[in-house]
N, C-alpha and C positions, 0 to 999 in steps of 0.2 A: 778231378775234372781234367787237369792237364794231361794225365796219363791216358785217359779215355780219348782225348783229342789227338794225342800223338799216335796212339795205336790204331784208331779207327777213323775218326772224322777227317783228319788231315789227308788221309789217303783217298777218301771219297772226293774231297775238294780238289786235290791234285789231278785225279783221274778226270773229273768233269771239266776242269780247266783245259787239260791237254786235249781231250776229245773235242771240246768246243773250238779250240784253235785249229784243229785239223779240219773241221767241218765248215768253218766260216767262209773260206775262199770259194766254196761251191756256190754260194749265193751270188757270186759275181760271174757265174757261168751262163747267164741268160743269153741265148743266141737268137731267139725269136720272141717277139712280143707283139701280138696283133690284138689290140683291144678295141672292141666295137662300141662299148658304152661311152656316152658323151658326158663326162663329169662337168664340163663347163656349162652345158645346157641344162642338165637335170640335177646336178648336185650328187651327193653320195646316194647310192641305191639303198633301199630298205634292206635287201638281202643280196649277198653275193654267194652263189653256190659254186663250190670248188670241187673239181673232180681230178684227183691225182692219178697219174697213169704211166704205165710202161707196158707196151704191147697191147694185147687184148682189144684189137680194133673192132671186132664184132660186138663185144660187150659195150664199148663206147658208143657205137652207132645206135644201139637199142636204147641206151640211157638218154642220149641226146634227143632222140626222136620223141620220147615221151615228155622230157623236161622242157624242151624248147617250145613245144606246143602250149604247154601250161604257162610258161613265162610270157609268151606273146599275148595270150588271153588276158593275163593280169595287166600287161602294159596298156591295154585298151582302156583300163579303168584307172590309169595313171598310178599304178602300183609297180614300182621299179624293182625287178629282180634280174640281176646279172648272172650269167653263167660263164665260168672260166675253167678251161681245161688246162691242167698243169702237167706237162709231159716232162719226164726226167729219163733220159736215155742217151745213147751215143749218137743216134740219128733221129731226126724229126720225121714222124710218120703220120701224125694226126692233124697237121695244120690244114690240109685240104678240106677234110670233112668239117672242121670248125669254120673255115672260111665260107664254105658252101651254105652252112646254116646261120652264118653271121653271129658266131659265138666267139667269145674271147679265148685267146690261146697264148700260152707261155711255154717255151722250151728251154729247159736247163740241160746243157750238154754235159753228161757224165756217165761213166761206165757203171757206177753204183746206183741203185734205186733206193731212195729214202723217201718214204711216204710223208714223213714229218717235214722234210725240207720242201718237197713238192707242194704240200698244203701251205706251209708258211710263205713260200715264194709267191703264190697267187694272192694270199691275203695281204702281204706287206705292199704289194704293187697295186692292189685294188681295194682301197678303203671303202668301208660299208658300215651301216648301222648294225648289221648282224651277218653272220656267216653260216652256211650249211656246208659241212665237209661230208662228201658223198662218195661212197665206194663205187667204182666203175662197174662192178658186177651186179648192180641193183637196177631194177626197173620198178616203177610205181604206178598206181592207178591215177585216173584223170584229175581227181580233186586233191591230190597229195600236196602239191606246192601251194595251193590256195589255203589249205589248212595250216601249213607252215607260216604263212603270212598272218592268218588269224591268231595263231599262238603268239607271234611276235608282237602284233599290235595290242593284244590283250594284256600281255605282261608290261609293255611300256605304259599303257593306260593306267595300270595299277601303280605305276611309279617305280617299278623294278627295272634296273638297268644292268644288272650283273647276274644273269641266269643262264642255265644250260638245259637243253631239252633233247631227248631222243625221239624224233618224230616218226615213231613206228607204232601203230595201234597195238596196245598190249605188249609192246616190245617183242612182238612175234613176227619173225621174218619167215616167209614161205620159200622153201628151197625147191627150185625147178629141176627136174631130173635131166639127165644128159640128152635123151631123145627129144623131149619137149624143147629143150634149149636149142638143139640143132634145128628143129622145125621153126623156131622163132627166128634164128639167124638166116635161114633159107627163105623166109617169107611164107612158109606153108601155114603157120599159125600165128595168132596174136596172143599175148598174155591173157587178154580178156576172154578168149575162146577156150581156155583150159580150165577145167573144173578145179576148185580149191582142193578137193579130195585127192587130186593127183599129185599135189605138192607135199613135201616132207617138212615137218617142223622138228628141229633138233630135240632129241629126248631130254637134254639138260634144261630146256625151256620149261618143261612140265615140272621140273624140280625147283623152279625159281632161280635158275642160273642163266641170266640173260646176257646176250652179247653186248659188250660195252661200246661198240662202234657201229659201223655200217653207214648210218646217217646221224650226224650230230649238228644241232642248231644251237648257236651260242652268240651272245652279244659281243660287240666290238670291245666294250669296256672290259669285260671279263677275259676275253681272248688276249688283250694287250697285257693285262696284269699277269697272265700266265706266260707272256712272251711266246705265244704259239705252242706248237708241239715240241717235244724234247729231242731236238735234232742231234744233240751230243750223246744221247744215251741209246737211241733207237734207229735202226736202219734195216733195209730188206724186210722180210716178214718178221714182225716183232710185236711186243705187247704195248705199243705206243698209245692205243686207244684207252686201255685200262688205266695207265698212269695218268694220262691227260684228264680222264674223268675224275679220278681221285683228287687231283690238284684243283680242278674246276669247282668241285663241290666244296672244297675247303675254303674257297674265296668267294663263292656265290652268295647272293643275298639271303637265300633261305637255307642253304646247305643241303638242298634236296634236288634230285633230278626231276624236271617237269616231264611228265609222260602223258600219253594219250590212252583213253579207254580202248579196250580191245575191239569193241564194235563201233567202227567209224567208217561208214560207207564211202567207197570211192577213194580210200586212202591206204590200201594194202601195199606192202613192200615185198618184192620178190627178189630172190638171189638166183641169178643165172649160173648154170653149172660151169665149173672149170676144174682143172687138176689142182689138187691141194698143194700148198707151198710151205707148210709149216716145218718140214724137215730140211729145207734148203739153207736156213740160216744157222750156221754152226755156233753162233754167239747168242742164240735165243735165251738159253737158261741163264747166261751171264747178265742179260738185260733184265730178266725177271728178278735176279738177285740184286742188281743195282737199284731197281725201283723199291724193293723191300728194305734196302739199307736206309733209304730216305725216311721210311716210316719207323724203322727200328731205332734209328739215331735221332729221330725228330728233327730232321734237317730239310724237310720239304720247303719250308718258307725261305730258308737261307738259299737253297738251290734256285728257286724261282726268282728271287730277287737278284741273285748273281747273274742271271741271264740278261738282265737290263744293261749290264756293263758293256755288252757286245754290240748293242745298237742295231740289231736286225730290223726292228720296227722304228728306227729313228725318224723315218719320214712321217710317221703318225704324230710324233712329238712336235714336229715342225708345223703340222696342221692345227693341232689343238693341244697345247702343253698343259692345260688344266685337266683334261680327261686322260691324257697320255703323258704323265710326267716321267722324269728321269730317276735313276737310282739315287740312293741316299748314303752310299758308302762314304763319300767325302765328309758329310756331316757327322756320321757315326765315328769315323776315325779321328776327326778333330776333337769330338767330345771326349773320346777315350784318352787322348794324349794330354788334354787340358785338365783332366780330372785327377785329383790327388789320391783318391781311393775308390773302392767299389761303390760306396754309397754316393759319392760325387758323380760317378759315371751313370748310376741309375737316375739321379736327378737330372742330369744332362739329357739322357735318353727320353725321360718324361717330357722335357722341354721340346725335343724334336717331334714327339708324337703330338703335343699340343699345337705345334705350328702347322700341322697337316690337316686342319679342319676343312680347308677349301678342297683338298683332295677327297676327303670323306664325302663332301657334297657332290662333286663332279664324277667321281669314280670310286664308289665304296670298296670295290675289290682291291684297288691299289692301296687304299688305306689299311685294309686288313693285311695286305702283304707287308706293308711297312711295319705294322705293329708286330706281326709274326717274326719278321726278320730281326727287328730290334730286340725282341724277347730272346731270340737265340743268342744275340751278342751279349746280352746281360748275363746269360747263363754260361757263355763261353768267351770271356774277354781275352783269353789266351790267344785267340786267333790273331790279334793285332801284333803279337810278338813274332808271328810267322809270315804275315803278309802285309804289304802296303798297297792300298787300292788307289 
């Protein structure tokens, strides 16, 4: 076990620690924050919809045009849905359109684009009961956001507080061709005026290989347990959605992705054309490899818990420490050093687990994370000989 740790696991831990320390200062690079939702008057919204962006002004305008209309209709029924655009770029270019539409806006000034950081940035500064992370190149039919609300309320009514959904009928995204996209941008056509038969569906969809992201709906409890998207491992065009989905399912109540049936009128999701970016990130395959290492070494729970130490979502802990508790490294380390042998450490760890019943009640995903993390320590106590947390 010690040899395996020295040759493999230690290097992954060191890498993730070093990458995290490099990325953390970017969270302090907020240069614009124009929030239109009144927390003092309305409390936390039911849903905050986050759009991460760099460039793509035409895509953003189309997305906001359909989403803003739907959100305002819901607000008339006292259903609060907040929209926040999270721009990460050297210069702010989207503030004016957000201001015009009375939509929340955050600008993180940086030369690198990290979709993970942009999404985390908006979520940590905009507490909510649930979040939708929404790609800027999507537009949706008129009942889509209402159906997201129905999904959210239905799950909460069932008593589930840690779930994740892909709100796309049949997980089928319709791809709009370049000409039709240009016509939409120029105002010659509306998405509703284009026949479904003109759109492409990725061939892989018919083989049961569904896109992992695009639009993701997730509860605040589960998102906190994950500590958001994995900003230390993924940046630029990357596989952050797939890794996030795997982690979310591991900690969710059911262990399954909540999906919509394919035939759901008024809820289709369309992808507007743009040039592909998958060849722009020279580190892409390294990122795929890093994610696979977590699975191969069974280190996902350790990695997710380690993210708690860096306090990106510390403001949530201040709001509600029962739902959003801190890491338990200190307790685990103390238990190890006070134990005389492996059996004593196991008994001490069992005691830590038993003491977290309140966490199990308020945030079951956090309880699962604690149990998974402590299980890793029981199997790998040698970690305490290398690190003091």
